[in-house]
C-alpha positions as CSV (number, residue, x, y, z in Angstrom):
1,M,49.4,19.9,-69.4
2,G,52.9,18.6,-68.9
3,L,53.4,20.6,-65.8
4,N,50.1,19.3,-64.3
5,K,51.3,15.7,-65.1
6,E,54.6,16.3,-63.4
7,F,52.8,17.8,-60.3
8,M,50.6,14.7,-60.1
9,I,53.6,12.4,-60.2
10,V,55.3,14.3,-57.4
11,F,52.1,14.3,-55.4
12,L,51.6,10.5,-55.8
13,L,55.3,9.8,-54.9
14,L,55.0,11.9,-51.8
15,G,51.8,10.2,-50.8
16,S,53.4,6.8,-51.4
17,T,56.4,7.8,-49.2
18,I,54.1,8.8,-46.3
19,F,52.1,5.6,-46.7
20,V,55.3,3.5,-46.7
21,T,56.6,5.4,-43.7
22,L,53.4,4.7,-41.7
23,T,53.4,1.1,-42.8
24,L,57.0,0.2,-42.1
25,H,57.9,2.4,-39.2
26,G,54.6,2.7,-37.4
27,W,52.4,5.6,-36.3
28,D,54.6,6.4,-33.3
29,F,57.5,7.0,-35.6
30,Y,55.4,9.3,-37.7
31,Q,54.1,11.4,-34.9
32,R,57.5,11.7,-33.2
33,N,59.7,12.4,-36.2
34,I,57.5,13.7,-39.1
35,A,54.7,15.6,-37.3
36,P,55.9,19.2,-37.4
37,N,55.3,20.3,-33.8
38,T,53.8,19.3,-30.5
39,T,50.4,20.7,-31.4
40,E,50.2,18.5,-34.5
41,R,51.4,15.5,-32.5
42,Q,48.5,16.0,-30.0
43,R,46.0,16.3,-32.9
44,L,47.3,13.0,-34.3
45,R,47.2,11.2,-31.0
46,K,43.7,12.4,-30.2
47,D,42.4,11.6,-33.7
48,L,43.9,8.1,-33.5
49,M,42.3,7.5,-30.1
50,R,38.9,8.7,-31.3
51,K,39.1,6.2,-34.2
52,Q,40.2,3.4,-32.0
53,C,37.4,4.1,-29.4
54,A,34.6,4.3,-32.0
55,G,31.8,2.1,-30.8
56,E,32.7,2.1,-27.1
57,N,29.7,2.6,-24.9
58,Q,31.2,2.8,-21.4
59,R,29.9,5.4,-19.0
60,L,31.4,7.2,-16.0
61,V,28.7,5.7,-13.7
62,N,29.9,2.2,-14.6
63,L,33.4,2.9,-13.1
64,N,33.9,1.9,-9.5
65,N,36.4,3.4,-7.0
66,I,39.1,0.9,-8.1
67,D,38.7,2.1,-11.7
68,L,39.4,5.7,-10.4
69,N,42.4,4.9,-8.2
70,N,44.9,6.7,-10.4
71,F,43.1,10.0,-11.0
72,I,44.8,12.8,-9.0
73,V,42.7,16.0,-8.7
74,D,44.3,19.5,-8.2
75,D,41.4,21.9,-7.5
76,K,43.8,24.8,-7.1
77,H,44.9,24.7,-10.8
78,G,42.0,22.8,-12.3
79,I,44.0,19.6,-13.2
80,I,43.2,15.9,-13.3
81,Y,46.2,13.7,-13.9
82,C,45.8,10.0,-14.5
83,Y,49.1,8.5,-13.4
84,I,50.5,5.3,-14.9
85,P,53.3,3.6,-13.0
86,K,56.6,3.4,-14.9
87,V,55.7,6.4,-17.0
88,A,57.3,9.4,-15.3
89,C,54.7,9.3,-12.6
90,T,57.1,10.1,-9.8
91,N,58.2,13.3,-11.4
92,W,54.6,14.3,-12.2
93,K,53.6,13.7,-8.6
94,R,56.6,15.8,-7.4
95,T,55.4,18.6,-9.7
96,L,51.8,18.4,-8.5
97,I,53.0,18.5,-4.9
98,A,55.2,21.5,-5.6
99,L,52.1,23.2,-7.1
100,K,50.3,22.8,-3.8
101,H,52.7,25.3,-2.3
102,D,52.5,29.1,-2.5
103,E,54.6,30.8,-5.2
104,P,57.4,30.8,-5.8
105,Y,56.9,27.0,-6.2
106,P,59.7,24.8,-4.8
107,D,61.8,22.7,-7.0
108,P,59.9,19.4,-7.7
109,M,63.1,17.4,-7.2
110,S,63.3,18.6,-3.6
111,F,60.6,15.9,-2.8
112,K,61.9,12.4,-2.3
113,G,60.6,9.8,-4.7
114,D,59.3,7.3,-2.1
115,W,57.6,10.1,-0.1
116,V,55.5,11.4,-3.0
117,H,53.9,7.9,-3.5
118,K,52.2,7.9,0.0
119,F,48.5,7.5,-0.3
120,D,47.6,10.6,1.6
121,R,49.6,13.1,-0.6
122,F,46.7,13.7,-3.0
123,R,42.9,14.0,-3.4
124,L,41.7,11.4,-5.9
125,L,38.7,11.6,-8.2
126,K,37.0,8.7,-6.5
127,H,36.8,10.8,-3.3
128,F,34.2,13.1,-4.8
129,P,30.5,12.4,-5.4
130,I,29.5,11.4,-8.9
131,Q,28.1,14.8,-9.9
132,E,31.3,16.5,-8.8
133,R,33.3,14.0,-10.7
134,K,31.4,14.8,-13.9
135,A,31.8,18.5,-13.4
136,K,35.6,18.3,-12.8
137,L,36.0,15.9,-15.8
138,K,34.1,18.4,-17.9
139,H,35.9,21.6,-16.9
140,Y,39.4,20.6,-15.6
141,T,42.5,20.1,-17.8
142,K,43.0,16.3,-18.0
143,F,46.2,14.6,-19.0
144,L,48.1,11.3,-18.9
145,F,51.5,10.0,-20.1
146,V,51.9,6.6,-21.8
147,R,54.8,4.5,-22.9
148,D,55.6,1.6,-25.3
149,P,53.8,-1.3,-23.5
150,F,56.7,-3.8,-23.8
151,V,59.3,-1.2,-22.7
152,R,57.1,-0.4,-19.7
153,L,56.9,-4.1,-18.8
154,I,60.7,-4.3,-18.9
155,S,60.9,-1.3,-16.6
156,A,58.4,-2.8,-14.2
157,Y,60.4,-6.1,-14.1
158,R,63.7,-4.3,-13.4
159,D,62.3,-2.1,-10.7
160,K,59.8,-4.4,-8.9
161,I,60.9,-7.9,-9.6
162,Q,64.7,-7.8,-9.9
163,H,65.1,-5.7,-6.7
164,Y,63.8,-7.1,-3.5
165,D,60.7,-5.5,-2.2
166,K,58.6,-7.3,0.5
167,Y,55.2,-6.2,-0.9
168,F,56.1,-7.5,-4.4
169,Y,57.9,-10.6,-3.1
170,D,55.1,-11.7,-0.8
171,G,52.3,-10.8,-3.1
172,Y,53.6,-11.7,-6.6
173,I,57.1,-13.1,-6.8
174,Q,56.5,-16.1,-4.7
175,V,53.6,-17.1,-7.0
176,M,55.8,-16.7,-10.0
177,L,58.5,-18.9,-8.5
178,Q,56.1,-21.6,-7.4
179,R,54.3,-21.8,-10.7
180,Y,57.1,-21.3,-13.3
181,S,60.6,-21.2,-12.1
182,S,63.2,-23.9,-12.5
183,Q,66.8,-23.8,-11.2
184,K,68.2,-22.4,-14.4
185,D,65.6,-19.6,-14.4
186,V,66.0,-18.5,-10.8
187,K,68.2,-15.4,-10.2
188,N,69.4,-14.4,-6.8
189,N,69.1,-10.8,-5.6
190,E,72.4,-9.1,-4.9
191,T,71.5,-8.1,-1.4
192,K,69.0,-10.8,-0.4
193,N,70.7,-14.0,-1.5
194,E,68.2,-16.1,0.5
195,N,65.4,-14.8,-1.8
196,P,65.5,-16.2,-5.3
197,L,63.9,-14.1,-8.0
198,P,62.0,-15.0,-11.2
199,S,63.5,-14.6,-14.6
200,F,62.0,-12.2,-17.1
201,H,60.4,-15.2,-18.8
202,N,58.8,-16.2,-15.5
203,F,57.3,-12.7,-15.2
204,I,55.8,-12.9,-18.7
205,Q,54.5,-16.4,-18.0
206,Y,52.7,-15.0,-15.0
207,I,51.1,-12.1,-17.0
208,V,49.8,-14.4,-19.8
209,D,48.6,-17.1,-17.4
210,P,44.7,-17.0,-17.4
211,R,44.8,-17.8,-13.7
212,T,46.5,-14.4,-13.0
213,E,43.6,-12.3,-14.4
214,R,41.0,-14.5,-12.8
215,S,42.4,-14.2,-9.3
216,A,42.6,-10.4,-9.2
217,P,43.2,-7.3,-11.4
218,F,46.8,-6.9,-12.6
219,E,49.1,-5.0,-10.2
220,P,49.1,-1.4,-11.4
221,H,52.8,-1.5,-12.5
222,W,51.9,-4.0,-15.3
223,R,48.1,-3.3,-15.6
224,Q,47.2,-2.2,-19.1
225,M,47.3,1.6,-19.5
226,N,43.9,1.8,-20.9
227,R,42.5,0.0,-17.9
228,L,44.1,2.5,-15.5
229,C,43.0,5.7,-17.4
230,H,40.0,4.8,-19.5
231,P,40.8,6.9,-22.6
232,C,37.7,5.8,-24.5
233,L,35.6,7.3,-21.7
234,I,37.5,10.4,-20.7
235,E,38.5,13.0,-23.2
236,Y,42.0,14.0,-22.4
237,D,43.3,17.5,-23.1
238,L,46.9,16.2,-23.5
239,I,48.2,12.7,-24.2
240,G,51.9,12.7,-23.4
241,H,54.4,10.0,-24.4
242,Q,57.4,9.0,-22.4
243,E,59.3,9.1,-25.7
244,T,58.6,12.8,-26.1
245,L,58.3,13.6,-22.4
246,Q,60.1,16.9,-22.1
247,E,58.3,18.5,-25.1
248,D,54.9,17.2,-24.0
249,A,55.5,18.3,-20.4
250,Q,56.4,21.8,-21.6
251,Q,53.3,22.0,-23.8
252,L,51.1,21.0,-20.8
253,L,52.6,23.7,-18.6
254,K,51.9,26.2,-21.3
255,I,48.2,25.0,-21.5
256,L,48.1,25.6,-17.7
257,K,49.9,28.9,-18.0
258,L,52.5,27.6,-15.6
259,E,55.6,27.3,-17.9
260,V,57.3,30.3,-16.3
261,D,56.4,29.4,-12.7
262,I,57.6,25.8,-12.5
263,K,59.9,23.5,-14.4
264,F,59.2,19.8,-15.0
265,P,62.2,17.7,-13.8
266,P,64.7,16.7,-16.5
267,S,64.4,13.2,-17.8
268,Y,67.2,10.7,-18.3
269,E,67.9,8.8,-21.5
270,N,65.6,5.8,-21.9
271,M,67.6,2.8,-20.7
272,T,65.7,0.4,-22.9
273,S,66.5,0.8,-26.6
274,R,64.8,-1.1,-29.4
275,N,67.8,-3.5,-29.6
276,S,67.7,-4.1,-25.9
277,V,64.0,-4.9,-26.1
278,E,64.9,-7.7,-28.5
279,D,67.6,-8.8,-26.1
280,W,65.2,-9.0,-23.2
281,F,62.7,-11.1,-25.1
282,Q,65.2,-13.6,-26.4
283,S,64.5,-15.8,-23.5
284,V,60.7,-15.7,-24.1
285,P,59.3,-18.3,-26.5
286,L,57.4,-17.0,-29.6
287,E,54.1,-18.3,-28.3
288,D,54.4,-16.4,-25.1
289,R,55.4,-13.2,-26.9
290,R,52.3,-13.5,-29.0
291,K,50.1,-14.1,-26.0
292,L,51.7,-11.1,-24.3
293,Y,50.9,-8.9,-27.3
294,K,47.3,-9.9,-27.2
295,V,47.2,-8.8,-23.5
296,Y,48.5,-5.4,-24.4
297,E,47.2,-5.0,-27.9
298,K,44.7,-2.3,-27.1
299,D,47.4,-0.2,-25.5
300,F,49.5,-0.5,-28.6
301,Q,46.6,0.5,-30.8
302,L,45.0,3.3,-28.7
303,F,48.3,5.1,-28.1
304,G,49.9,4.7,-31.5
305,Y,52.7,2.3,-30.8
306,R,54.0,0.0,-33.5
307,R,53.3,-3.7,-33.4
308,P,56.8,-5.2,-32.6
309,S,56.8,-7.5,-35.6
310,E,60.4,-8.5,-35.0
311,L,59.3,-10.2,-31.8
312,L,56.0,-11.7,-33.0
313,D,56.6,-12.9,-36.6
314,D,58.5,-16.0,-37.6
């Protein structure tokens, strides 16, 4: 009797520990650090997504071509990859281009980053008739890679707003400057001094401004991940995270039986740590942070990222 009582106490303490861990540190912490292996991580991610998507009644026929812009099809290997800008998509595109070649496959890093983003490099799901789309979605291996939504935004700002690019300057930056910037907010580009650039706060103001969404869909580099890849409609075989990129990439190659034939390019250490996220958001008022979270709340919930309470609570 005493032994059973001791067992129950240990069991309850263990259960409390797991509950506290999930509550304090978030589901993403659990799946990255406590889940025993990549297979278990995938199970957790898929289970979470199924729960979050319960009640959704969207259908494939309701998606137009714009909704399917990011679905790359590889008929040779039976792959569908939904790419999300600022989530290792350059290296995945390099890998898929390498797989188009005959064996032995070339090193994915032999393809230049700018070159792989050209529109004619891939066949997209939208290029196929609806019945073919359905068949491929049923039988092909489908995957995507996601990232902490706020970290992804910081990466988009650093890459597309801080560095001069004519497409982004003409289409987006000028609007941000006209609407929100003041002299103290404006930053000059190192090589294009005649072109002032918005502050990070200006960028956030643009995203949370209702006029932005009314005028056109978000630019893909900051469009919500669920709106790019429709995870409540499409049942993915692998849900990769930037935070566990190498392990997830290796698992996908094993699923495809390609792990011996090709190597996914090595990743660099994430430049945006938890502390630096707080630093980036210091210039953003609490009200705008909360509005921003609402814009990306579904991404946080679907993909298991913790709510950044340190940025949102008083």
